[in-house]
N, C-alpha and C positions, 0 to 999 in steps of 0.2 A: 763374462757372467751372463746368466740368462735374462737379467733385467734389461733387455735390449730394446729400449724404445728410443725415439729420437727426441732430444731435448735441445733447446737453444741456449747457447753459451755466448756471452758477450766477449768477443775477442777483438783486439786491435789488429786489423789486417794491414801489414806493412806493404802490401801490394807487390808489384814487380819492380825491382830496382831500376831497370832501364827505362821506366816510364815516369821518372821524376816522382817517385813515391806515390804513384797513382793508387787510389783505392776505390772501392765501390760505395756509392752513396745512393740513398733512396730519397727522392725529391718529391714533395707534394706541392701542387700549384692551385691557385684560385680557380673557381669554376666547378660546376657539378659534374660528377661522373655519370655515366649512362643510367645507373640504378636510381639516381635521385634528381635528374634533370627534368624540371617541370616546364620547360619552354622559356621564351624570352629573348632568344638570340635569333635575329632575322635569318630566315632560310632553314631553320632547324626546328622540327616539331619536338614536342615533349616526349621523353622516353621513359620517365619514371612510371612504375606500375601504380595503380590506384591503391592497392593494398599489398599484403605480403604474398605476392604471387610471382610466377616466373615471367621474365621479360622475353619477348620473341627477339632473340639476338640476330635473326636473319632478316628482320624487317628493314625496309629502306631507311626509316627514321633512325634506327639504332646504328646501322652501319655508317650512314653519312655523319652522324654526330660523333661517333667513335673516331672516324677518320679526321674530323675537324679537330678533336682534342689532340690526336697524334701529331697533326701538322703544327699545332701551337707549341707542343713540346720541342719539335725539331727546330722551329723558328727561334724559340728562346735560346737554345744552345748555339745555333748558328750566329745569332746576333751578338752573343757574349764572347764566343771563343773562336779561334781560327780552326779551320778544318784540319783534322789529323792530330789535334792536341787533346781530343776527348773521344770517348766511345759511348754512345747510348746503347744500353743493353736491352731494356724492355720499355715499352710504353704501357702504363696501367690506365685503362679507360673505363672499365665496367664497374668495379667496386670502389676504386679510389682514382682520383685524377692526379697523375704524376708519372714519374719515370725512374728507372735505375740507370746510373751512368758511371763509367770508369773515368774518374777525373782526379786532379791533384788537390791537395789541401787548399792551395791558393784559389783554385777554380771554385771549390766548394764555398769558400768565403764570399767570392764574387756573387755566386748564385744566391747565397743566404741574404744578401743585401738587395738583390734584384727585385723590382716591383712585380707583384703577382705571385711571388714565391712564398709559400706558407711554412714549409719546413725542409731542412736539409739534414739528413742523418746518416752517419756512417753505418754500413751494413754490419749485421751480426753474422757470426759463423754458426752453423748448426751441426750437432754431432749426435751419434747414436746413443741412445739409452737401451730397452726392448720390452677320434675322436669320439671320444666317448661323450663329449658334452651334449650333443643333440638329445641323446637318450636321457641324460641327467636332467636336462631342462624340459623334458616331456614333449619335444617337438614332433616326433613321428606319429604319436597317437593323439596329441592334443591340439596341434596347430596346423601341421601340414595337410591333414584331411580337409580342413575348412578352405584351404587354397587349392584343392583339387589333387592332393597327394604331393609327394616329394618332387614328382616330375613337373609340377606347376608352381611349387613354392617359391615366390619371388618373381614370378613371370612379369616381364616387361619393366621391372624396376632396375634402375642403373645405380650401382654403388661406385663412387669414385674413391681411389686410394692415392693419397699423397704419401709416397713411400720410396722404396729403393728399386721399384720396377717389378717385373714379373718374369718367371720362367714359363713361356707359353706352351712348351711341349709336355708339361706335367699332366698326368691323367686327371688330376683335380680340375683342370681347365679345358680338357678335351671336349670337342663337340661331336665327334664321329659316332659315339655310342648313344647319343641322346636324340630326341626328336629335333629336327632342324630348327635353328633359331631364325625367325623371319626378320625382315627389316624393322627398324624402330625409328620412325621419322622424327620423334621428339628429341632424339639424341643427335647432336651435330658434331661430335668429336671426330678426330681423324686418327688414322692408323699409320704410324711411321713404318718405313721399309727398313728391314735389316740390311745394313750396308754390305754384309758378307754374302748372305744367301739371296738377297734381292726379293725376299718374300716379306709380306707385312706380318705384324704381330697379332692380327685379329683373326677370329674364327667364328664369330657369332656370339659365343660365350664371352670371350674378350671382345668388347665392342669398340674400345678406343685404347690407343697406346701412344703416349707422347713422353718426351723427356725434356727437362729444363736444366741447362748447365751453363748458360751464358755467363752468369756471375762467377761461377767456379772457374771457368776458362779464363776470364779476364783477370782473375786474381792469381792465375798460375797454379791452381791446386789440382786441376783436372788432368788425369792420365788415361787417355783412351784405351790403352792396352788392358788396364784392370778395371776402370770405371765403366767401360762400354758406352760409346757415344750413341746410345739407343735406349729404348725402354727395357732392354734385357737386365734382369736382376743379377748383379754381381755380388750380392750380399746374402740373400736368403730371407731376410726379414719381410720384404714386400710380398713375396710369394706366400709366406706363412700367413700373414694377415689377410690377404685376399682369399685364401682357401678357407680360413675360419669363417669368414662372413658369407662367402658365396661359392665355395668349392663344390664340385659334383658330389652326389650322394653315393655312399657305399663303395668308396675307393679303398682297396686293401692296403693297409699300412705294412709294407714288408721291408725288413732290414736284416742283413746278415743271415738270410735264410729262415727267419722267424716271422710270423704274422702277429701283429699287435692289435688286431681288430680292424674295423673299417672306419674311414674318416668321411665326414660330410660337413659341408658348410651349413650355416644357420638357414640360409635361403638358397638352396642348391640350384634354383632355376634363374636367379637374379643375374644380370649382366655385370661384367667387371670393366671399369674404365680406369686405365693406369696413367698416373701422372708422376713420373719419376723425377724427384728433385733431391734425393738423398743418395750418397755414394759411400762405398765401403771404407775408404781410408780416412777421408776428411769430413764426412757427413754432408754438409751442404751450406748454402747461403740463404739468408732470409729473402733476398731479391728473387732467387729462383723459386722458393717456396710460395711467395706471394703471387708470382706469375703463374704457378701451377694451380693455385686456388682460383685465381681470376679465370683461367682457361676452363677449369672444371665447371664453374658457374655458367660461363658463356656456352659451354657445350650442352648443358641441360641435365647434369646428374641429379638424382633424387636424394641421395644420401652421400655424405662425405665422411670417410674414416681417416682420422688423424692420429699419428703417433708423434706429434710435434708439439712442443710447448716451450715457453721461455724459461731459462734456467737461472738467469740473473737479471737485474733491473735493466731494461732498455734505456738508452739515453733520451728517448723521445718523451717519456712521461714517468711520473712517480706512481700513477694509478694503474693497478693491475688490469682493470677492465679495459683500459685504453692502450694496452701494449699492441704492437703491430699485428700480431696474429689475431687477437680477439676482435680488433676493429675490422680487419678484413673479413673475418668470419661473421661479424654482425651483418655486413652487407650480403654475405652468402645466405644467411637466414632470412633476410628481407626478400631474397629471391625465392624463398620457399624450400630451402635445402636443410634437411636434418643433419646435424653434425655430432658425431661421437668422437670424443677425445680422451686419450689415456690420462689418468689422474697424475701419473708420475710414480717413480719407484723409490722415493726417499723414505718410505715407512721403516719402522713403525713409529717414527717421531712426529710430534704435532707440527702443524703449519708447513708441511712438505709438499702440498698440492702445487701443481704446475698448470692447472686449468681452472679458471676463476669465474667466468662470466655466466649470467643467467641464460644466455641464448645458446649455450653449449651443453651437451649432455656429458658430464664428467664421470668417467667410469673407473671404479675401484676394482681390484682383483681379488677373486676368491679361490680358495683351494677346494676342488670338488671331491667326490667321494672315492677316488682311486688313490691308492698308495702303493708304490713299488718297493717292497722290502725284501731283504735277503738275509742269510746268516752264514757264519763260518763256525763249524764245529771243530774244536781243538782235540788233540789226542788225549788230553786230560779230562775230556767230557764237558768242558765249558763251551757254552754256545754264545757267540758274539754277534749282536745284531748289526746290520749295515744296509747299504743300498747297493743294488746290482741288478740291472735288467739283463740277466745272463742265464744261460743254461747251467745245470748243476754239473759238478764233477761226477765221474762214474759212480752210480749208486752202490752202496755196500762196500765201498773202498775208501781207504784214507791214503793221502799222498804226503810225501816228505816235503817240508817247506824250506826254501833257501832264500836268504836275504840278498838283495842285489849287491850290497856292499861286500858281501862275502864271496861273490862269484865273479869278481873283476878279472879280466884277462891280464891286467897289468896295473900296478899301483899309480902309474902316471896319469890314468884317466880320471882321477878324482875331480879334476877341474871341470868335468862335464856334468856335475851333479848326478852321479850314477844311480843314486837311490830313487830318482824320478822315473827310471826305467823308460827313457825316451829314445835310447840308442842301443839297438841289439848288438851292434858291432863291438861294444866295449865289455860285453858280458860273455862268460864262458858257457857255450852251448852244451858242452858235455856235462856240466854240473846242473844246468837248469832243466834239461830235457826230461820230461816225464814227471817233473816236480811242480809244486806251487811256488811261484815267484813272489817274494814279499817286497813291496816298494813303499816309499815314503811320500806323503802328500806335502809338497813344499810350497813356498810362496810363488814358485814358477807357475803352479796351476791356477793361482788366484789371478795373476797378471796375464795369463793366456799363452805363455811361452812353453808350457807343458800341457798335455791333454790326456784324459783317460783313454780316448781312442788310440793314442800313440802307445800307451802302456799295453793295451790289448794287442796291438800290432807287434810290439816287442816280444811279448810273451809267446805269441803264436809263431813268430819267426824263430824263436829258440826252442820250440817244441814243448813248451811248458804245459802242464795239465790245467793250469789256471793262474790267476794272480790275485793278490790282496794289496790294496792301497790303504795304508794306515795314516790317519790324521793324528800327528803327535802333539801339535799345538795349533790352536785356531784363534784368530782374532775375533772379538765380538762382532757378530753380524755376518760372518761368513755363511753363505747359503750353499748348500750342497743339493744337487739334483741328480737323480739316477740317470745313467747314460747307457744306452743299448750297446752291448758288445757281443762279438761273435763267439768268444770262448768263455768258460766259467771265470767270473771275476766279481769282486766285491770291494766296496769302499766303506771302511770302518770310520764313521764320522765322530763317534763319541771318544773323546781323548782318553777317558779312563779305560774304555774297552781296548783301545789301541795299546795302552800301557800293559794291560793284561796279556795281550798277544806278544809284546816285546819281552816281557818278563818270562813268559813260558818258553819263548824261542831261546833266550839267553841261558836259562837253566838247563835246557835239554841239549844245547849245542856245545860240544867239547872243543877246546882250542889249545894250541901249543903256546909256548912262552912268548912268541911274537904276536899272538892274537889271531894267527891263521887257523881256520877251522880244520879240525881233524876228522870230525864226523857230524853229519846233520841228523838229529834224532827227533826233531819236532815234526808232528804230523797234523793234518787237518783235511777237511772236506768242505766244499762250497755248495750251498743249497740252490734250489731252482728259484730264480727271481723273475721269471718271464710273466707270471700271472699276477695281475693286480689284486690287492685286497680292497674290498669295498667297505667304506666306513660310514656309519650312521651319523657321525658327528659333523658331516658336511652339510652345507658349506661353512667354511670358516674364512675370515678375512686374512689374506696372505700377509706374511710379515713384511714384505717389501712394499706393499701397496701404500701409496701416499695417504696421509691423514689430514683431517681438518684440525682446527677451524680454518675457514677460508680467510684470505687477507684482502684488504681493499687497496693497500699501497705497499711499496717496497720498504717501508719502515716496519712491516709486518704487523700493522694494526688490524684487529679483527674486523671482518666484514659482516654486515647484517644480511647475509645470504648463505644458506647452508650448502656446503660441498663436502665430499663428492655427492653426486646425484644418485648413483645406483651401483650395485655390486654384480659382477659377472665372472664366470670362470676365467682364470688367468694364470693358473699354476700347472705346470707339466701338461701342456696342450700339444697333442700330436697334430701336425699339419704339414702341408707341402713345403719343400725346401728346394733351393736352386743348387744343382750339383756343383756349380762353381762358387757357391756361397761360402764366404769365409767368416761370417759374423759369429759363428760358434765353431771353435776348433774341433769339437767332438763330432761335428756333423759334416765336415768337409767331404765333398764327393757323394753325399747321400741324397736320397730323394725325399726323405721325411726328416723332421726334427721334433724333439720333445722338449719344449722350452717354456719359460715362465716370464711374466712381466705384465704390467698394465697394458702394454702393447697388444697382448693376446686377449685381454678382456674387452677392449674397445670394439674390435670387429665382431665379437659376439653380439654386442648391442646394435652395431650398424646392420648386421644381418637380420636381427629380430625386428628392427625398425623397418626394414624392407618388407617383411611379412605384414606388418601393420599398415604400411603405406599401400600395399597391394589390396588389402582388405578395405581400407578407408582412404581412397585416392585423394580426397579433398581436404584431409586433415592438415593443419599447420604443423610446422616442426615442434611448436610448444605443445600442441595436442598430443602428438606422438610421445614426446618426452613425459608428459603428464600421465598418459596411459601406462607407460613403463614403470613410472615411480609409484603411483598410488596403488598399484596392484601387486607390488613386490612383497617379499616375505621377510620377516625378521625372526623366523624360527628355523631350526635346522631339521634334518631328516628324522631326528629322534624326538621332535616336538619340543626342543629346549630353545631358549633365546640364543641368537647367534653369538659366537665367540670369535675373538680376534687373536691371532698369533702375536706374541710380544716377547721381548727379551727379559729374562730374570737376572739382573745384575751382570752375569757373565755372558757366555755365548749360548747358553741353553735356552731353548724355546719353551714358552709356557702359553697357556690359553687364559685369556681374561674376558670378562663380559664385554661385548662389543657395543659401541654407541653409534649414533648417526654420523659422527665425525670419522668413523671407520668405514661405514657401509652406505651412508646417505639415507635413502628411503628403505633400502633392504636389497635382498637378492632377487634378480629378475625372475619373473614368472610369465613366460611368453603366452601361455594359454589364457590367463586372466587378462593380459594386456590387450588382447583383441577385443575385449568387451568390458571396458572399465566402468561403465555406467555414467560417471561424471568426469569431466576434464577441467583443468585449470588452464584456460587458454591465455595467450599473450601474443602480441604482435610488435612490429617495429616501434610504434609510438610508445608502447609500454616499456620497451627496453630503453628508449630515450628518457622516458620519465624516471626510470630507475637511476640512470646515470646522472640526471639533473638533480636527484635527491640525495646522492651520496655526499656526505660532508667532505669538504676538502678538495672536491673537483671543481676546477675553474670552468665556468660556463663557456669562456672563450676557447678553452682547450677542447671541450665537447664539440663546439661548432667547427673547430679546425679539423677534427677527425671525422665528424659525421655529416658535416655540411648542413646541420639542422640547429635552429635556436632552441633554447630551453623554454618552451611555451607553457609547460605545466610540470608540477612535481607531484610526488605521491605522499607528501607530508613526512613520511619516514621510509627509508629504503626497505624495511621489512614488510611494507605494504605492497611491494611488487608481487604480482599474482603467481607466485611460485607454488608448486605442490610440496612445500616445506616451509618452515618458519625458523628464522634465527634472529635473536636480539642480543647483540654483543654487550650492550650497556643498558640494562633495565633498571630504571629508578622509579620507585612507587608503582603506579599502574600504567600500563600501556594497552591501547586498543588497536588491534591489527585486523585489517579487512581482507577478505578473500571473495572471489567470484567463481562460482561453479556453473558449468553448462552441461545439460543433460544430453548425452549422445545415444541414449537408449529409449525404450518406451516410457510412458508416464510412470513416475515412481515417487513414493514418499520416503524421505530420508530422516532418520533420527540422528541428531548431532551430539556426540559425547566427547569428553576429553579427559586425559589423566596426565599428571605431572609429578615429578619428584617433589617431596614435601616443602622444600625451601621456597618454591614459587607456586602460588595459587593460580589455577586456570579455570576459566568459564567460557562458555560459547553461547551465542545468541543468533538466531532463534533456536529453540531446542529441537524443532523439526521443520521440514519444508517439503512441499510437493512441487515437482517440476514436470511440465509436459516435455515431450521430445523437442529439442532445440532451444528450450527456455534457459535463461541464466538467472541466478539468484545470488545476492550478496549474503555473507554471514560474517560475524565478528568473533575474534578470539581475544579474551581479556586476560592479560598476565599481570600479577601483582607480587611484588617481592615480600616474602614472609621473613626470611633470614638471609644474611649475607655470608657466603662461604668462601668467596674467592675462586669458585669453580663453576663450570657450566652445569645446569640441571637439564634433564632430558624428559620428554614426554611425547604425547601424540594426540591428534584430533582424529576421531573416527566418525565417518558418515555411513550409517548402515541403512541399506535400502530395503523396501518391503518386497522387492522381487529378487533379493539375494545378493545384490551388488554390495561390495565393501570397499570404501575409499578411505585410505589412511594417509595422513601426512605427519612427518616427524617434526618435533619442536625442540629447539635448543635455546636456552637463555641464561645469561649470567646477571645476577642481581648485585646492585650497588646501593650505598646509602645516598649518594648524590652524584 
């Protein structure tokens, strides 16, 4: 399926049998990691940064302290276990202090009781979940000119991708047609050498390329023949996400001899740093992913794009904000790195988000304004709508239609599901040639053992004029995407229309008493589906995009923090593909793929964040996130409130009014985000304050994960300075505070608010004037008027005298007590 993003699933790994049931464990030990070490050990200077800024990882103090930590990890293992009975896989020194090791259950128990050891947790396994958009977002006219045009958009900004690697030979990543990329001293990542060609994977555009598979190898999951023991993308997903964020501008999207437009990344001049930790068959391991994040931070990336998130409760904690990813990413944000993470593909159902924390930009997926539609005209004059990115059959002609089941070479082949049209050798070419082949969309297409690409290849091999793939029954939630094919073809997704086709075929086809066809009399023609139809109802929230409310723990209790944060295009996105990529059966061997998922939405935000970072190099990750959120839009192209795709009882899609739990603050508006007027800033201490205020989190647990005590709280988690407000349990009246900072010229802002009638909303002060760089507090007062058992939504609007508009969404549920 297209919802191919990477999610973390908790799996018991039974290791390799010949190593005494050894498994991978992640161990954290006492002592500060580089990012938070403030000194105190003889011979080692402090390495912690004063505020949220990058640490110079090449400095003598950092390298010597990091070596000191690694020596301690090695000494601990050597002290407890005999050589050869264990294998240390990674030492984590920069963001967390600990290591990953391949050890037995008994050894893990010994480590757990050893002095100085804080936690010992079995590793999780991770597995896959999953261009017109620059114009749709207004980048070429609205944003790129301010950065010096597309040939300068994202200059000297490094975006790191924790993904499935990259296909470096793709034109989206080529550097020979662009102005040469100079050296970038701030980035310290390395380029691995291809073991076969002996060339490295970098070319200036791709500035770093590394892979992390030690945990996968230790667990016996890694197969170098198909997983590639290098940064090479054996899947497709990593190349696709990198091209969306930072692919070259104006690359022709060609497939099957047709051109589907030109593709461009959001920040075409940004550099790409590849950290491969995910693999095509088994996905990957948390130990490898954490090592990749550590390395990216050490190397000095500016932006991190993640299509990774926990899919089940980790054993380490009941708190969502303290799961292993979010904690590692908190340290990355402390180092000044902006993080875009896919929200997840569990929509349209509530509480399906897989990205939880305030220090991460959680990205939901929108359907943009392109739709690829096609139609089949029957001989009786009926027109059946469907999907098909294909050329039309010969104009002004109709063709005889033959069903695959009626053109079998031999009745014994029925065991091969002939209606799927996957095997040309079992069908009679004499009966198919020159006709339209009718095929059935079975469960095999859902599970990936059959593909539309293969149907097209079968029809072409048999000399068919085209093919029709009819969906005769669909389970609720089946998602159909158009697939580019070389010959005329159409997928009829509406079951009632498929039945019309079947009935017409049966009535017009005469058979003998055994059921064998005597004559085929049904006819039809397939329309041209190569041109997209542009819709004004865009954007809409995609049906698969994960929905809020956010949760604070794995008992699914609501959090006082609104998620997702922002909406970006994520449905039917054209971008680069790896020719050896197998992630999508319909794109095997192709150079481009048209796929969907919040995985595709996150790199849109990563690329736009790179443009903001280029424009405002000293802004914090929170400032960039705030600029994206407060300037986003909640209306569509037709000037109507945003709508969300939803299921109506059965499998049919309908549109419903969207809420902040669908889109966060709204659909990204890159031009406005460059000049937001005000920002809601936050730093590491604010994130700690948020954690220390969330009810139910043990302060010892926070200290264990962050190495910081709970010195202060915010009074209530909804007081965290986020550009959104959520109160999950509002009783009586609650006063919420926010602080804004002016990043533009002096301006006077009028503050207003509106809310659904069940909850009263007021703001104070009614207006405020801020000089450039000045910060001011304001309060939002929420009062329960009536209890409905559902969330009420509203917004706070700060309207500036110079034209800036700053909007934050509000969600609250009222209770009697």
